[in-house]
C-alpha positions as CSV (number, residue, x, y, z in Angstrom):
1,M,-51.7,32.6,31.1
2,N,-51.3,29.8,28.5
3,I,-49.1,30.5,25.6
4,D,-49.3,28.3,22.6
5,S,-46.0,27.6,20.8
6,T,-46.0,27.8,17.0
7,N,-43.2,26.5,14.8
8,L,-41.7,29.1,12.6
9,I,-41.6,28.4,8.9
10,R,-38.0,28.3,7.8
11,D,-36.9,29.7,4.5
12,A,-35.6,26.6,2.7
13,R,-34.6,28.2,-0.6
14,K,-31.1,28.5,-2.1
15,Y,-29.3,31.8,-1.9
16,T,-29.6,33.6,-5.2
17,Q,-26.3,35.3,-4.4
18,L,-23.9,34.4,-1.7
19,S,-22.0,37.5,-0.6
20,Y,-20.9,40.2,-2.9
21,V,-21.6,40.2,-6.6
22,C,-18.4,39.1,-8.1
23,N,-18.6,41.0,-11.4
24,T,-19.4,44.6,-10.3
25,S,-19.7,45.7,-13.9
26,H,-22.7,43.4,-14.5
27,P,-25.7,45.7,-15.1
28,N,-28.3,43.4,-13.5
29,Y,-26.5,42.1,-10.3
30,T,-25.4,44.9,-8.0
31,I,-26.7,43.8,-4.6
32,S,-23.9,43.5,-2.1
33,G,-25.5,41.6,0.8
34,W,-25.4,38.1,2.1
35,G,-28.1,36.5,0.1
36,H,-30.3,39.6,0.3
37,D,-30.1,42.9,2.1
38,D,-31.8,43.7,5.5
39,N,-35.0,44.8,3.9
40,L,-37.4,41.8,4.0
41,S,-39.4,43.2,1.1
42,S,-36.3,42.8,-1.1
43,I,-36.1,39.0,-0.6
44,P,-36.4,37.5,-4.1
45,T,-39.4,35.4,-4.9
46,A,-37.6,33.5,-7.7
47,E,-34.1,32.0,-8.1
48,T,-31.7,33.3,-10.7
49,P,-29.0,31.3,-12.4
50,Y,-26.4,33.7,-10.9
51,T,-25.6,32.1,-7.6
52,Y,-22.3,32.9,-5.9
53,L,-20.2,31.3,-3.1
54,C,-17.7,34.1,-2.5
55,G,-17.5,34.3,1.3
56,Q,-17.7,37.6,3.2
57,Y,-15.1,39.6,1.4
58,E,-14.6,42.9,-0.4
59,V,-15.8,42.9,-4.0
60,T,-12.2,42.9,-5.2
61,R,-11.5,39.6,-3.5
62,A,-14.6,37.8,-4.5
63,L,-14.6,35.0,-7.1
64,E,-15.5,36.0,-10.6
65,E,-17.4,32.9,-11.6
66,P,-20.9,31.7,-10.6
67,R,-21.3,29.1,-7.8
68,T,-24.5,27.2,-7.3
69,G,-26.3,27.7,-4.0
70,Q,-27.7,24.7,-2.1
71,D,-31.2,24.0,-1.0
72,Q,-31.9,25.1,2.6
73,D,-29.1,27.6,2.6
74,R,-31.4,30.3,4.0
75,M,-32.5,28.1,7.0
76,P,-31.5,29.9,10.2
77,L,-28.2,28.7,11.6
78,R,-27.7,26.1,8.9
79,V,-23.9,25.7,8.6
80,R,-22.6,24.0,5.5
81,P,-20.2,21.1,6.1
82,A,-16.6,21.7,5.0
83,Q,-15.0,19.5,2.4
84,F,-12.2,19.7,-0.1
85,L,-12.9,20.5,-3.7
86,E,-9.2,20.2,-4.6
87,I,-6.7,18.2,-2.6
88,D,-3.5,17.5,-4.7
89,I,0.0,16.7,-3.6
90,G,3.3,15.9,-5.4
91,Q,7.0,15.9,-4.9
92,S,10.2,17.1,-6.7
93,S,12.6,14.1,-6.1
94,P,12.3,10.3,-5.7
95,H,15.9,9.8,-4.8
96,P,17.2,8.4,-1.4
97,C,18.5,11.2,0.9
98,A,17.5,13.9,-1.5
99,I,16.1,17.3,-0.5
100,N,12.5,16.9,-1.6
101,F,10.0,19.7,-2.3
102,I,6.4,18.7,-1.4
103,T,3.8,20.7,-3.3
104,V,0.2,21.0,-2.0
105,T,-2.8,22.5,-3.8
106,L,-6.2,22.6,-2.1
107,A,-9.6,24.3,-2.2
108,T,-12.5,24.0,0.1
109,S,-16.3,24.0,-0.3
110,V,-16.8,26.8,2.2
111,P,-14.7,29.9,3.0
112,L,-12.3,29.4,5.9
113,L,-13.0,32.5,7.9
114,I,-10.9,33.8,10.7
115,N,-13.0,35.4,13.4
116,S,-11.1,37.0,16.3
117,R,-13.6,39.7,17.1
118,Y,-14.9,38.0,20.2
119,T,-13.1,36.1,23.0
120,G,-13.7,32.3,22.8
121,I,-14.9,32.2,19.2
122,D,-13.8,28.9,17.7
123,C,-12.9,30.3,14.2
124,Q,-9.2,30.0,13.7
125,P,-9.2,27.4,10.9
126,D,-6.2,25.3,10.2
127,I,-5.3,22.5,7.8
128,T,-3.7,19.2,8.8
129,I,-1.9,16.8,6.4
130,K,-0.8,13.5,7.8
131,G,0.9,10.3,6.5
132,L,4.0,11.9,5.0
133,L,6.1,9.0,6.2
134,G,9.6,8.2,4.9
135,T,11.5,11.3,5.7
136,Q,14.5,12.2,7.9
137,T,13.1,15.6,8.8
138,P,13.0,16.1,12.6
139,D,10.1,17.7,14.5
140,S,9.7,21.4,14.2
141,A,7.4,23.9,15.7
142,V,8.5,26.5,13.2
143,F,8.3,24.6,9.9
144,T,8.8,27.0,6.9
145,L,6.3,26.9,4.0
146,L,7.5,28.2,0.6
147,E,5.7,30.0,-2.1
148,A,2.5,30.0,0.0
149,S,-0.7,31.7,-1.2
150,A,-1.5,35.0,0.6
151,A,-4.0,33.4,3.0
152,I,-1.5,30.8,4.2
153,D,0.7,31.4,7.2
154,A,4.3,30.6,6.2
155,S,5.1,29.1,9.6
156,A,3.7,25.6,10.1
157,A,4.3,22.8,12.5
158,W,5.9,19.4,11.6
159,T,5.8,16.0,13.4
160,Y,8.3,13.4,12.1
161,S,6.7,10.3,13.6
162,T,3.4,10.7,11.9
163,G,4.5,12.7,8.9
164,T,2.1,15.5,9.9
165,V,2.2,19.2,9.0
166,V,-0.3,21.6,10.5
167,V,-0.9,24.7,8.5
168,K,-2.5,27.9,9.8
169,L,-4.2,30.8,8.0
170,Q,-3.2,34.4,8.3
171,S,-6.2,35.7,6.5
172,D,-9.6,34.4,5.2
173,L,-9.4,31.7,2.5
174,V,-12.0,32.1,-0.3
175,A,-14.2,29.1,-1.0
176,A,-13.5,27.2,-4.2
177,Q,-10.3,29.0,-4.9
178,N,-7.0,27.1,-5.0
179,A,-4.4,27.8,-2.3
180,T,-0.9,26.4,-2.7
181,F,2.2,26.0,-0.7
182,K,5.5,24.0,-0.7
183,F,7.8,22.6,2.0
184,T,11.0,20.7,2.0
185,V,11.8,17.3,3.6
186,T,14.8,15.0,3.4
187,N,14.0,11.6,1.9
188,K,15.1,8.6,3.9
189,A,18.0,6.4,2.6
190,T,15.9,3.3,1.7
191,P,13.3,2.8,-1.1
192,Q,9.6,2.8,-0.4
193,D,6.2,3.2,-2.2
194,S,4.3,6.4,-1.8
195,P,2.4,6.4,1.5
196,N,-1.3,7.1,2.0
197,V,-1.5,10.9,2.6
198,Q,-4.7,12.5,4.1
199,A,-5.8,16.0,4.9
200,V,-8.5,17.7,7.0
201,T,-9.5,21.2,8.0
202,S,-10.5,22.1,11.6
203,L,-13.9,22.8,10.2
204,H,-14.5,19.3,8.9
205,S,-17.2,17.4,10.8
206,G,-15.8,14.9,13.2
207,A,-12.2,15.5,12.0
208,H,-12.9,13.4,8.9
209,F,-9.7,13.1,6.9
210,E,-9.9,13.0,3.2
211,T,-7.4,11.1,1.0
212,M,-5.2,13.4,-1.0
213,I,-4.9,13.0,-4.8
214,K,-1.3,12.1,-5.7
215,D,0.4,13.6,-8.8
216,G,0.8,10.5,-11.0
217,R,3.1,12.1,-13.6
218,S,6.7,11.4,-14.1
219,L,9.5,13.7,-13.1
220,P,12.0,14.8,-15.8
221,D,15.7,13.8,-15.4
222,V,15.0,10.6,-13.5
223,W,17.0,7.6,-14.8
224,E,15.0,5.4,-17.3
225,N,12.0,7.7,-16.7
226,P,9.8,5.4,-14.5
227,T,6.2,6.3,-14.1
228,G,4.6,8.0,-11.1
229,T,7.7,9.6,-9.7
230,R,5.9,12.7,-8.7
231,Q,3.9,10.8,-6.1
232,P,4.8,12.1,-2.6
233,L,7.6,10.3,-0.9
234,L,7.9,7.6,-3.5
235,I,11.6,6.7,-3.1
236,L,13.4,4.7,-5.7
237,A,16.0,2.0,-5.0
238,G,19.6,2.7,-5.9
239,D,20.7,0.8,-9.0
240,L,24.4,0.1,-9.9
241,N,24.8,0.4,-13.6
242,L,27.9,-1.5,-14.8
243,S,29.0,-1.2,-18.4
């Protein structure tokens, strides 16, 4: 018996609503499914301006602002590429040998979802920041993060030689929502310019690192108030002031 194969027609539209409606009090938007519910007859025939990228979360955790869906989101097994929407980094001290608080703010274009339901599932996302060179902080497999957002695991890993910190999640991270954390390093004893610092998630395609945005503001209480002293691991030269 010969069986002719037929290509299925893929739904190439945007999602009118990604995950739960974010404002449950809105009278016109009360569906709580991923794009649409399981009833095929309920698939919308027209797009609406209310498109959300909230991730698969309870209503109380969803973002409360509209996010635009992308073309072809409904295509079967289309997986959006991950990228950073926010990727900022700064420091608290430019002085040699100082204890320096490094502050990171980031947001991603897709939710970072932890899936441990099935054995072997590769969904334990982490975030790697590299290039933090110019410290005296030794390697640590238990590197403490401070003031971390709820989704961030407070125990990270640090590698001195490459200036790398690997941050794990302890719960799902909502897309397009800022997550923050801090950690301390000890500045080296000699001056240097701020190094090139990059970041990537384990969901980035091909481990493609993105360059982090340095805080270009000046720190208060720094002698003569030089510019850009919040840039990470910018270390100033000592200056003897004789009068």
